[in-house]
C-alpha positions in Angstrom: 26.5 -5.1 -16.5 24.5 -6.3 -13.6 26.0 -3.3 -11.5 24.7 -0.8 -13.9 21.4 -2.2 -14.2 21.6 -2.3 -10.6 22.5 1.4 -10.2 20.6 2.3 -12.8 17.4 1.1 -10.8 18.4 2.6 -7.8 18.6 5.9 -9.5 15.8 6.3 -11.9 12.7 7.0 -10.5 10.5 7.6 -7.4 6.3 7.9 -7.8 3.6 7.1 -5.4 5.5 3.6 -4.1 9.0 3.3 -3.0 11.6 1.9 -5.1 12.6 -0.5 -3.4 11.0 -4.5 -4.3 10.5 -2.8 -7.6 11.4 -6.3 -9.4 9.8 -8.3 -7.0 6.0 -6.9 -5.5 7.2 -3.9 -5.0 6.1 -1.2 -1.7 3.3 -3.1 0.7 0.8 -0.5 0.9 0.3 0.0 4.7 -3.3 -1.5 5.9 -5.2 -0.3 3.1 -6.8 1.9 5.8 -8.8 5.0 5.4 -7.0 9.0 5.8 -8.1 9.0 9.3 -5.8 5.7 10.1 -3.0 7.3 8.6 -3.8 10.2 10.6 -2.9 7.9 13.7 0.2 6.3 12.8 -1.5 3.3 10.6 -2.9 2.6 14.4 -6.8 2.0 15.2 -8.5 -0.9 13.4 -10.1 -1.3 17.1 -11.3 1.9 17.2 -15.3 1.4 16.9 -17.5 4.5 16.0 -19.9 6.1 13.1 -17.5 6.6 10.7 -14.7 3.9 10.9 -16.2 1.9 8.4 -14.2 -1.2 6.8 -10.9 -2.7 7.8 -9.0 -4.9 5.8 -7.4 -6.7 8.4 -10.1 -6.4 10.9 -13.5 -6.7 9.4 -15.5 -7.8 12.4 -14.8 -3.8 13.6 -17.8 -2.8 11.1 -20.1 -4.8 13.0 -20.5 -1.8 15.4 -21.3 0.6 12.9 -25.0 1.7 13.0 -24.7 4.3 10.0 -23.6 3.6 6.4 -20.0 4.9 5.8 -18.5 5.7 2.0 -14.4 6.8 2.6 -12.3 7.6 -0.2 -9.0 8.2 -0.1 -6.2 10.0 -2.0 -2.2 10.5 -1.6 0.2 12.4 -2.4 3.7 11.6 -2.2 7.0 12.7 -2.2 10.1 9.9 -1.8 13.6 11.0 -2.1 16.2 8.2 -2.6 19.5 9.7 -1.4 23.3 8.5 -1.5 27.2 10.0 -1.1 25.1 13.4 -1.5 23.5 12.1 -4.7 19.4 12.9 -4.8 16.7 11.9 -6.6 13.2 13.1 -5.8 9.9 12.2 -7.4 6.0 12.9 -6.8 2.7 11.4 -7.8 -0.8 10.5 -7.2 -2.7 7.6 -6.3 -6.2 6.4 -4.7 -4.9 3.7 -2.4 -8.5 2.4 -1.6 -12.0 3.2 -1.5 -14.3 1.4 0.8 -18.4 1.3 1.7 -20.0 -0.8 4.3 -23.8 -1.3 5.2 -25.1 -2.0 8.6 -28.2 -4.4 8.7 -29.2 -4.5 12.1 -29.4 -7.7 13.6 -28.4 -8.7 10.2 -25.5 -7.6 10.4 -23.0 -5.4 8.4 -21.8 -5.5 4.7 -18.9 -3.8 2.8 -16.6 -4.2 0.3 -13.2 -2.3 -0.2 -10.9 -1.8 -3.4 -7.1 -1.9 -1.8 -3.9 -0.6 -3.9 -2.5 -3.9 -1.7 1.5 -4.2 -3.7 2.5 -0.8 -5.7 5.9 0.1 -7.9 5.6 3.0 -10.5 8.5 4.4 -12.5 9.8 6.3 -15.3 12.6 7.7 -16.1 15.6 8.0 -19.0 19.4 8.1 -18.0 21.8 9.8 -20.3 25.5 10.5 -18.7 28.6 10.8 -21.6 30.4 11.0 -18.1 29.5 7.5 -17.1 28.4 6.2 -20.3 24.7 5.6 -19.6 22.2 5.9 -22.1 19.3 4.0 -21.2 15.3 4.3 -20.4 13.6 1.9 -17.4 10.4 2.4 -16.8 8.1 0.0 -14.4 3.7 0.1 -13.8 3.4 -2.5 -11.2 0.1 -2.8 -9.3 -1.8 -5.7 -7.2 -5.5 -4.2 -6.6 -8.1 -6.5 -3.9 -11.7 -6.0 -4.0 -12.6 -6.7 -0.3 -16.3 -8.2 0.0 -16.5 -7.9 4.0 -19.3 -9.2 6.7 -19.8 -9.0 10.4 -22.3 -9.7 13.2 -22.4 -9.1 16.9 -23.3 -12.1 19.0 -27.0 -11.4 19.9 -26.8 -12.9 23.0 -23.4 -10.8 23.7 -23.3 -7.6 21.8 -20.3 -6.7 22.9 -18.5 -8.9 21.0 -18.5 -9.2 17.2 -16.9 -11.6 14.4 -16.0 -10.9 10.7 -14.1 -12.4 7.5 -13.2 -11.0 4.3 -12.5 -12.4 0.7 -9.1 -10.7 -0.9 -10.2 -11.3 -4.8 -6.9 -10.2 -6.2 -6.3 -8.6 -9.8 -3.7 -6.6 -11.6 -0.8 -6.2 -14.0 3.0 -6.0 -14.0 5.0 -4.0 -16.9 9.0 -3.5 -17.1 10.6 -1.3 -20.4 14.2 -1.8 -19.6 15.9 0.0 -23.1 19.9 0.3 -23.6 21.1 2.6 -26.4 23.9 2.7 -28.5 26.5 4.5 -26.8 28.8 5.8 -29.5 30.3 9.6 -27.4 33.7 8.0 -28.0 33.5 7.8 -31.8 34.1 11.2 -33.6 30.9 12.5 -35.6 32.9 11.8 -39.1 32.8 8.1 -38.0 29.2 7.7 -36.3 27.5 6.8 -39.0 29.1 3.7 -39.1 27.9 2.3 -35.9 25.6 0.2 -34.6 22.2 2.7 -33.8 19.5 0.3 -33.0 18.1 0.5 -29.3 17.9 -3.2 -27.1 14.7 -3.0 -25.4 13.4 -5.7 -22.5 10.2 -5.6 -22.4 8.4 -7.7 -19.6 4.1 -8.0 -18.8 1.5 -10.1 -17.4 -1.5 -10.0 -15.2 -1.4 -10.7 -11.3 -4.3 -13.8 -9.9 -3.9 -16.3 -6.8 -3.2 -20.0 -7.7 -5.9 -22.6 -7.6 -8.2 -19.9 -5.8 -10.6 -17.2 -6.4 -9.1 -15.1 -3.2 -7.4 -15.6 0.1 -9.2 -14.7 3.5 -9.2 -12.7 6.7 -10.8 -13.8 9.4 -11.6 -11.9 12.8 -12.9 -11.3 16.2 -13.2 -8.4 18.1 -14.6 -7.2 21.9 -16.1 -3.5 22.5 -16.0 -2.6 26.7 -17.1 0.6 27.6 -13.3 1.8 28.1 -11.2 -0.6 25.7 -11.8 -2.6 22.7 -9.7 -5.4 21.6 -9.1 -7.2 18.2 -7.2 -10.0 17.1 -7.2 -11.3 13.0 -5.9 -13.9 10.8 -5.5 -13.9 6.9 -4.8 -16.9 5.1 -1.6 -17.6 3.4 -1.8 -18.2 -0.7 0.0 -18.1 -3.6 0.2 -15.5 -6.1 0.8 -15.9 -9.8 1.9 -13.7 -12.3 2.1 -15.0 -16.0 4.6 -13.0 -18.0 5.9 -12.9 -21.4 9.2 -12.0 -22.3 9.7 -10.2 -25.3 13.2 -8.6 -26.8 13.1 -5.8 -28.8 15.6 -3.7 -31.0 14.6 -0.4 -32.0 11.0 -1.1 -32.3 11.6 -2.5 -35.3 12.8 -5.9 -35.3 11.8 -8.3 -32.3 12.4 -11.7 -31.0 10.1 -14.8 -30.9 8.4 -13.6 -27.2 8.7 -16.7 -24.2 6.4 -17.0 -21.7 7.4 -17.4 -18.1 4.8 -18.2 -14.6 6.5 -17.3 -11.6 5.0 -18.2 -8.2 5.5 -16.3 -5.0 4.6 -17.3 -1.7 3.0 -15.2 0.6 2.5 -16.2 4.3 -0.1 -16.0 6.5 -0.7 -12.8 8.9 -1.5 -12.5 12.3 -2.7 -8.8 13.8 -4.3 -7.8 17.1 -4.7 -3.9 18.2 -6.2 -2.2 21.3 -7.8 0.8 21.0 -8.6 2.5 25.1 -10.9 5.6 25.8 -9.7 8.1 28.3 -12.5 10.4 29.6 -14.6 10.4 26.8 -13.1 12.2 23.6 -9.5 11.3 24.3 -7.9 7.7 22.7 -5.4 5.8 22.7 -4.1 3.3 20.4 -1.5 0.5 19.4 -1.5 -2.2 16.7 0.5 -5.3 16.1 1.1 -7.1 12.6 3.9 -10.1 11.9 4.0 -12.2 8.7 6.7 -14.9 8.9 8.3 -14.9 5.0 10.1 -18.6 4.6 11.0 -18.5 0.9 12.8 -15.6 -1.1 10.6 -13.6 -3.9 11.6 -14.6 -7.6 12.1 -11.3 -9.2 11.1 -11.1 -12.8 15.1 -10.2 -14.0 15.2 -11.2 -17.8 18.4 -10.4 -19.7 21.6 -8.6 -19.2 22.0 -11.2 -16.2 19.6 -9.6 -13.2 19.3 -10.5 -10.1 16.5 -13.6 -9.8 15.5 -13.4 -6.4 14.4 -11.0 -3.9 15.8 -12.0 -0.6 13.0 -11.7 2.5 12.5 -11.5 6.0 10.1 -11.3 8.7 7.3 -8.9 7.8 6.3 -6.7 11.1 4.9 -3.5 11.9 3.8 -1.7 15.0 1.8 1.1 15.0 0.9 3.8 18.3 -1.8 6.1 17.8 -4.0 9.0 19.7 -6.9 10.7 18.5 -9.1 13.3 19.9 -13.0 12.8 19.3 -14.5 15.8 18.2 -17.9 17.0 19.3 -20.7 15.6 17.9 -23.2 18.5 19.5 -23.8 20.4 16.1 -24.1 24.0 18.0 -20.7 23.8 19.3 -17.7 25.8 18.2 -16.2 24.3 15.0 -13.1 23.6 16.5 -14.3 22.0 19.1 -16.0 19.8 16.3 -12.8 18.7 15.1 -11.0 15.6 15.5 -7.2 16.0 16.2 -4.8 12.5 15.3 -1.1 11.6 15.5 0.5 8.5 15.5 3.8 6.9 15.0 4.9 3.2 13.3 8.0 1.2 12.6 7.9 -1.3 10.1 10.6 -4.6 9.3 9.5 -4.8 5.5 9.6 -8.5 3.5 12.9 -7.4 1.7 16.0 -8.6 3.6 18.0 -5.6 5.6 15.0 -2.8 5.3 13.4 -1.5 7.5 11.1 1.9 7.7 10.1 4.5 10.6 7.7 7.4 10.1 5.2 9.1 11.7 2.3 11.2 11.1 -0.5 14.1 12.0 -4.3 14.2 10.9 -7.3 16.3 11.8 -11.0 15.4 10.8 -13.2 18.8 9.3 -16.9 18.0 9.7 -19.7 19.2 6.7 -22.7 19.7 7.6 -25.2 17.8 10.8 -25.3 14.2 9.0 -21.8 13.2 9.9 -20.0 13.7 6.6 -16.2 14.6 7.2 -13.1 15.6 5.2 -10.3 14.4 6.7 -6.5 15.6 6.1 -3.1 13.3 6.9 0.6 14.5 6.7 3.0 11.8 7.4 6.3 11.4 6.8 9.5 8.7 7.5 12.3 7.5 6.2 13.4 3.7 5.0 16.5 2.2 5.9 18.7 -0.6 4.3 21.9 -2.5 4.6 21.8 -3.4 1.3 24.2 -2.4 -1.6 21.9 -2.4 -4.2 19.1 -0.3 -2.8 19.4 3.4 -1.8 17.9 5.0 1.6 14.8 6.7 1.0 13.1 9.4 2.5 8.8 10.4 2.2 6.5 13.0 2.6 3.0 12.4 1.5 -0.7 14.4 1.8 -3.8 11.6 2.3 -7.1 13.4 1.7 -10.1 11.4 2.5 -13.7 12.0 1.9 -16.1 10.4 4.1 -19.6 10.5 3.7 -22.1 9.3 6.6 -26.1 8.1 6.1 -28.9 6.2 6.8 -29.6 4.6 3.2 -32.5 2.4 3.2 -34.0 4.0 6.6 -37.2 5.8 6.2 -37.0 9.4 8.2 -37.8 8.9 11.8 -36.0 5.2 11.9 
């Protein structure tokens, strides 16, 4: 039964998030940044500009903004799992992040972001008479973070800024695994005498941080004439998931539910990056982030002898990006005012023996004279694993971002 469940989870469903890690905390959504960041291969957290706005990994960056920035980020993702010449493909739409920042002159810049940090979404039915599979599986896991931020430049050294953010965790987890009766080998005349009850292992619960209202990120950034650098530190924290297990029989009879709280220790994260400007409008960027996972993650597990833990490894991400800034002169040719982007990344997942390679291209299309922009990014890549319980995955995604830039709170002429 354990092998059957493992195979079922690999086969069953793929949506906007990877299937890998669904029984743990799901896919770690890279950086929580904007569509522009995705178009650069998730590099460029050190880049400053009018429309860069909030960075959840580098809150110090927003101190250099001079205008209000509103950023909405949408993602259409298609994922395919393959093994032994068998492919399973799913598509889904999500909103991974949105953010808003307000500059206050010498008093710094405040901002807020809503970021879907971890996610998994699966819903599928499996009916195979040859393999005697008759089951339905559904996962809905989403760990969101509300991230208020503040950053300020030093009054006596304006090239240096400091920033901090609080990550307030919220979200929910639900898994429903139904195994139906298999009477395919019984004649129709005798089928009436078989037990036709479906058995559903249903688990649900909420996410929060243990003992604290939030965890925190602290960052510093230097902006030079040609190059900018940042360094950030994110504190460790413990995720708490209060679960209720409910074993149901054909939804007509239910055993007494049991309750259990699982705890997941998320380690500290170190991150750094550089953005270098060449010939005024050309920029090259590199980012690096690292977390040392030292404890395995307790799975939701449950009935049917499912795996109790997900083994972990050091989690790190390397990203390289390029951007050619568009002209800020409204009367220039429109094609010259478009911003062009490209990038690539390598990610070592927090799950043991899982790695990811990806690349992206993107563009920013100006709308009007005030700096409003429509961002487009196309990303794709592969996730590879040596674990027999996981399938290799390929994915392609289209991100669409709307960036509004304005002088809110200022009188005309300021």
